[in-house]
C-alpha positions as CSV (number, residue, x, y, z in Angstrom):
1,M,233.8,-195.0,77.2
2,S,230.1,-194.6,76.2
3,E,227.3,-195.5,78.5
4,P,225.3,-198.7,77.8
5,M,222.2,-198.2,75.7
6,S,219.0,-197.5,77.7
7,K,215.5,-198.4,76.4
8,P,215.1,-197.4,72.8
9,T,212.8,-194.4,72.3
10,R,212.7,-194.1,68.6
11,I,213.5,-195.7,65.2
12,K,215.6,-194.1,62.5
13,L,216.0,-194.9,58.9
14,E,219.6,-194.0,58.0
15,V,221.7,-193.8,54.8
16,D,225.5,-193.8,55.3
17,R,228.5,-193.9,53.0
18,D,231.1,-196.5,53.9
19,G,234.6,-194.9,54.3
20,W,236.5,-197.8,52.8
21,T,234.4,-198.7,49.7
22,S,232.4,-195.4,49.3
23,N,229.3,-197.6,48.9
24,L,226.0,-196.7,50.4
25,Q,224.7,-198.4,53.5
26,V,221.0,-198.4,54.6
27,N,219.9,-199.4,58.1
28,L,217.1,-199.2,60.6
29,A,218.4,-198.2,64.0
30,Q,216.7,-198.3,67.4
31,V,218.2,-195.4,69.4
32,D,217.7,-194.0,72.9
33,D,217.6,-190.4,74.1
34,N,221.4,-190.2,73.8
35,D,221.4,-191.5,70.2
36,S,223.0,-194.7,71.3
37,G,221.6,-197.9,69.9
38,W,221.9,-200.7,67.4
39,G,220.5,-201.3,64.0
40,Y,219.7,-203.7,61.2
41,R,221.6,-203.3,58.0
42,L,219.2,-203.5,55.0
43,A,221.7,-202.9,52.2
44,G,225.4,-202.1,51.6
45,P,228.7,-203.3,53.1
46,K,229.0,-204.3,56.7
47,Y,229.7,-201.4,59.0
48,N,233.3,-201.1,60.0
49,G,233.4,-197.8,61.8
50,S,234.4,-195.6,58.9
51,S,230.9,-194.7,57.7
52,R,229.6,-191.1,57.3
53,N,225.9,-190.4,57.8
54,L,224.3,-188.9,54.7
55,L,220.6,-189.0,55.6
56,S,218.7,-189.8,58.8
57,R,214.9,-189.8,59.3
58,T,213.2,-190.5,62.6
59,L,210.1,-192.6,61.9
60,D,206.7,-191.6,63.4
61,E,203.6,-193.6,64.1
62,R,202.2,-193.1,60.6
63,D,205.5,-194.3,59.1
64,A,205.4,-197.3,61.3
65,Q,201.8,-198.2,60.4
66,E,202.5,-197.8,56.6
67,I,205.5,-200.0,56.9
68,R,203.6,-202.6,58.9
69,D,200.8,-202.6,56.3
70,A,203.2,-203.0,53.4
71,L,205.0,-205.9,55.2
72,N,201.8,-207.6,56.2
73,A,200.5,-207.4,52.6
74,V,203.4,-209.4,51.4
75,F,204.5,-211.3,54.5
76,P,201.4,-212.0,56.6
77,D,202.1,-212.9,60.1
78,E,200.6,-216.4,60.8
79,R,200.0,-215.4,64.5
80,I,197.9,-212.4,63.4
81,A,195.8,-214.5,61.1
82,Q,195.4,-217.1,63.8
83,L,194.4,-214.5,66.4
84,T,191.9,-212.9,63.9
85,D,190.3,-216.4,63.3
86,E,190.1,-216.9,67.1
87,R,188.6,-213.5,67.6
88,D,186.0,-214.1,64.9
89,R,185.2,-217.5,66.4
90,A,184.8,-215.9,69.9
91,R,182.4,-213.3,68.4
92,R,180.3,-216.0,66.8
93,W,180.2,-217.8,70.2
94,A,179.2,-214.6,71.9
95,V,176.4,-213.9,69.5
96,G,175.1,-217.5,69.9
97,L,175.3,-217.3,73.7
98,E,173.4,-214.0,73.6
99,Q,170.7,-215.5,71.5
100,E,170.5,-218.6,73.7
101,N,170.3,-216.3,76.8
102,A,167.5,-214.3,75.2
103,E,165.5,-217.5,74.4
104,L,166.0,-218.9,78.0
105,A,164.8,-215.6,79.5
106,R,161.7,-215.7,77.2
107,R,161.0,-219.2,78.2
108,L,161.6,-218.4,81.9
109,A,159.1,-215.5,81.7
110,E,156.5,-217.9,80.1
111,V,157.0,-220.5,82.9
112,R,156.8,-217.8,85.6
113,A,153.6,-216.4,84.1
114,E,152.1,-219.9,83.9
115,V,152.9,-220.6,87.6
116,L,151.3,-217.3,88.6
117,R,148.2,-218.0,86.6
118,E,147.9,-221.5,88.1
119,A,148.3,-220.0,91.6
120,A,145.5,-217.5,90.9
121,E,143.3,-220.3,89.5
122,A,144.0,-222.5,92.6
123,I,143.0,-219.6,94.9
124,D,139.8,-219.1,93.0
125,A,139.0,-222.8,92.9
126,T,139.7,-223.2,96.6
127,Y,137.8,-220.3,97.9
128,T,134.9,-220.1,95.4
129,G,131.5,-220.1,97.2
130,R,133.0,-219.9,100.7
131,G,132.5,-216.3,101.3
132,V,136.0,-215.4,100.1
133,D,137.2,-212.4,101.9
134,R,138.5,-209.4,100.2
135,Q,142.2,-210.0,100.8
136,V,142.1,-213.5,99.1
137,R,140.5,-212.0,96.0
138,I,143.1,-209.2,95.9
139,G,145.8,-211.8,96.2
140,A,144.4,-213.8,93.2
141,E,144.0,-210.6,91.2
142,L,147.7,-209.6,92.0
143,L,148.8,-213.0,90.8
144,R,146.9,-212.5,87.5
145,R,148.5,-209.1,87.0
146,M,152.0,-210.5,87.8
147,S,151.3,-213.3,85.3
148,A,150.4,-210.8,82.5
149,E,153.5,-208.7,83.3
150,A,155.8,-211.6,83.3
151,T,155.4,-212.2,79.6
152,R,155.7,-208.6,78.5
């Protein structure tokens, strides 16, 4: 008695000859490390246990991609088209959000600069002519510099 099939590890394209009718059979088989598996008959009579293998080819990644491309060209998968549309829509949203974020950052810098300028002017207006000490003048000058840097 054979062991049950474990997880398939490879795909084979096989051509067999039916023992009863001598007709060719073509199938794709999923097989495990013990060559156990199951397949899908593409052409020929149903398998009845009398077949003899004529040709077997294990498919590789390149084969799989070429087959997928050929199938998708004729039979496009609606889910793939839908996912592609959703991805494109998400990219457009991301670009729009990046632009909006950049605009908000620019406006925030302008507002920050204006607040700093107003603070410097308020210090000047408050302490003009009152023998303003050196530290207050330095503070006002610092605010002016910060205002200039905020918009760069």
